[in-house]
N, C-alpha and C positions, 0 to 999 in steps of 0.2 A: 295154832296149827303150824307145825314146822314145815319149812320148805323141803327138807329132805324126805318127809313123808309124802308130800305132794309129788316129788320126783319119782318115788317108787310107784305111785298110782299111775302117773303118766307113762312110765315104762311098762307097766302091766297092760295098759291099753294098747301100747304099740307092739309089744312082743307076744302077748296072749297067754303066757304061763308064768307062774311064780319061779319055776326053775330057770327059765330064760332070763327073768329079771335078776335073780340071784347071781347068775353067771355074768350078766352085763355089769352089775354093780359090785361084783366081787364080794358077795356076802353069802348068807345061807337062806334057804327057802323058809326056815323057821323065822329068821329076822324079817324077811319080806312079809310073811303072814302077820307077825306082830305089829309091824308098821301099819299095815292096812287096817288091822283090828283097832288100833289106837286112833287112827284117822276116822274110822266109822264112829267110835265113841265120841270123838270131838265134834263131829258134824251131826250126830244124832240120827243117822240114816244108814241103812245097810248099803255097802258099796259094791259087794261082790256076791255071787250066788253060785251054787254048784252047777256044773255043765259037763256031764259025763264024769271023766276022771279029772277034769280040769275045772277052772272057775271062769266066770265071765262077769263083766261089769253090769250092775243094775242100772236102771235109768238115772238114779241119783248119782251113781258112780260115773257114768258118762258125762253128766252135767258138771260134776266137780272137776273132771279132766279138762273141760273147756275153760273153767275158771283157773285151774292150776297152770295151764299153758300160758295164760296171760300173766299170772302172778310170777311165775318163774322167769318169764321174759323181762318183766319189770325189774326183778331183783338183779338179773344179769346187767341190764342197762344201768341201774344205779351203781353197781360195782365198777362198771367201766367209767362212769362219770366221775367217780372218786379217784380214779387212777392218776398218779402224778405225771405219767408220761403221755403227752399228746402227740409227740412225734412218732410216725409210723415206724415200728420196729418189731423184731421177732420173726417167726416163721408163719407164712401165709400159705395154706394148702388149697390148691385149685384142681378141680376135676372137670373135664368137659369133652365134648366131641371134637374130633380132629380139626374140622373146618374152623370152628371158633377159636381153638387154641392157636392154630397156624396164622390166622388172619388178624386176631385181635389181642391175644395174650403175649405170644412170643415177641412181637415187635415192641411191646411195652416193657418187658422184663429188663432188657438191657438199659433202658433209661432209668428205671427204678434203682438198678444197682449203682448208678452214678449219683443220683439225687438223694437216695435213701440207703446208704450202705449198710445200715443196721437191719434192713428188711430183707428177708430171704424168701423167695417164692418157689414153692414146690409145685410142679406141673404133672398131672396124670391124665392120660387119655382114656376116656370111658364114655360109653353110650349113656343116654339119659337115665334109664332105670338103674344102672350101676352107679352113676354119679349121685343120684338122689339117695340111694341106699347108703352110700358112704357119708353123705351129709347127715342123714338120720343117725348114723352111728358115731357122729362127731369125728370122722376120719378125715374130713376136708372142711374147709371154711366157706368155699364158694363153689357152686355147681353151675356150669354152663350147659343148658339142656335145650331141647326143642320138642315141638309136636307139630302136627299138621292141622290145617283148618278142617280137613275131612277125617281126622283122627284126633280130636281134642282130648287132652288129658283132664282128669278130674282134679278138683281143688284139694289141697292139703293145708289145713289150718295151722300146722306147726312150722311152716316155712313161708317166706316172703320173697317175691321176685318182681322184677321189672322187665318190660320188653326191650330187646336189643334191636332186632331187625326182622323183616319178613323177606322171603325169597321165593319166587315162582319156580316150580318144578315142572318138567315135561317128561315125555316118554322117549327114552333112548332106544333106537332101532338101528338095524344095519343101514349103511349109507345108500344101499341100492333101493331102499324103500322110497316111494314118492312122498312129497310133502303132504301135510294134512289139510292145507288151505284153511277154510273157515269151519272145519268140522268140529263138533262138540267133543268133549272128553269121551263120552259114551261111544260116539261114532268112531273115534280114533281107536279106542280099546277093542271095538267089535272087529276091526281089521285083523287083530292078532288073537282071536279067540282060540285058534289051534296052535299058537306058539307056546314055547316054554317061557316061564317068567322067572326073573331074578329078584329075590327079596333080600332083606337085611338080615345078617346072621346074628345080630346082637340087639335088635330093636324090633318090636312088633308093629310099630306105627306105620312103617312103609307097607307092610303086608295088608294092614287094615285099609289103607288108601287104595291099593291095587284091587282088593276084593270088593270094596265099595263101588268103584267105577266099573269093574267087570260085572257086578250085579246089575248096575244101571244099563249095561250093554247086553244083559241077558245070558251071561255064561259064568261058569266058575273057573277061575284061572288055575292053571297047572304050574304051581311054583316049585320048580325043581332045583334051582341053584340059589345060593345065598352068599352074600359078602357084605362086609361093612366098609369096604374100600371102594371109593368111586372109580379109582384107576382100574381095579380088578373088574368092576361091573362093565366098564367100557371094553376091557379086554375080552370078557365073556361075550359081549354083543358082537364084537369084531370077529370072534371065533365062530359065530353062528349058534351059540348056545341058547340064546333067548333074547328077551327084551326086558327093560327095567327102568325105574324112575331115576332121573338125573336132574341136577339143578340147571335152570335155563341160563344163568349168568356165568357158567363155567365153560371155557373153551374145551371142545371135545377133540378126540383123535380123528384122523381122516376117515376111518372106517365106521364112524357113528354119526347118525343124523338125529337131531332132537326135534320131536314133534310137540307143538304147543298144545297144552291142555286148557280148554276154556269151557265155561258153562257146564259144570263148575270148574273153576281154576283150582289148581293144587298149590298151596302155599305152605312153606316151612316157616315156623315161627320160633325164634330163638329167645331164650330168657336167661337172665342172671339171677340165681336163686341162693338165698342164705337162710339160715335158721332164724326164726323170729327172735328179736331182741339182740341180735349180734351185728346188724348191718352198720351200726355206728362205731364199731371198733375201728380205730384209725387206719390200720393197714388194710382192712377189708373195705372200708369206705373209700379209701384212696384208689385201690385197684378197680373196684366196681365203677367208680366215676370215670376213670380213664377208659375202661372198656366201653361204657355207654357213650362217651364223647367220640371215641374212635368209630364205633358203629354208626353214630349219628352223622359223622363226617363222611364216612364211606357210603352211607345209604340215606341221603337227606330226605328221601320220600318214604322212609320207614315210619314205624309207629312213634308217637310222642313218648320220649323217654321219661317224662314226668308221670306217665300213666302207670297202671298196674294191671296185669292180666292174671286170670286164675292160674295158679302155679301147679304144675303137674305132680301127681303121684303116679308114677309109671311102673 
């Protein structure tokens, strides 16, 4: 059973069509079909079945994909173990949301340039869904992503991740609004049932949190403005355009008041995510460890960095 045939099957499970697999692997649909047929003969089980004009995996095919993911990861790990170079070098590609890059990646990059001059770090700012898509396409090596306790992401078996930190979020409102006192999240939201709401323009998790708490308060929020910039969200609030979620640990501009959300609390959870089987690559292992250490130092009350959380497919 050749690993390249297993790779074709894994790609078919991910992309959903032979044409897409052929394009991704730079081959022909005929070659993809032949590889799957040969794999089916080798395993003695049908792996695909017609589904309209396309095909889909059979139960046996889906089961083999699970095995193939583990096998391919083990092959990659073995190849790296045999590499003569242990010193971190080469190009390391990182994609992540702005807060993580600004606070935990950029301060590290300068030090890496001095200590490991053969290592070049490429940094790209992307929201979680974008970063994870790039990781799946092997366009980046490390994705820094987040979800919320009230909008948890579903697990993806093809990637591995560790928690970096958690951060409480509150509701940003005009400074003229009174404090919330000991009000629950639903009670806080109920005060703004007639207000316009500000969502994230590039991530749906924020809107899920807003709609969840608004539902608990008995109304459907009118989300009329969107921005992935916290500075712009604050400017919108100051301009009287609406209210929106903001991190509690971030100093706000004078025109904004942050109302605490409790019972339930809103917590952002940050992760460092890699493709399975690649986390031991020296450059990736080095940067991931430095990020974890920095996050642990800055947020000592955060999650245990030795643990592992379900990694999101967003």
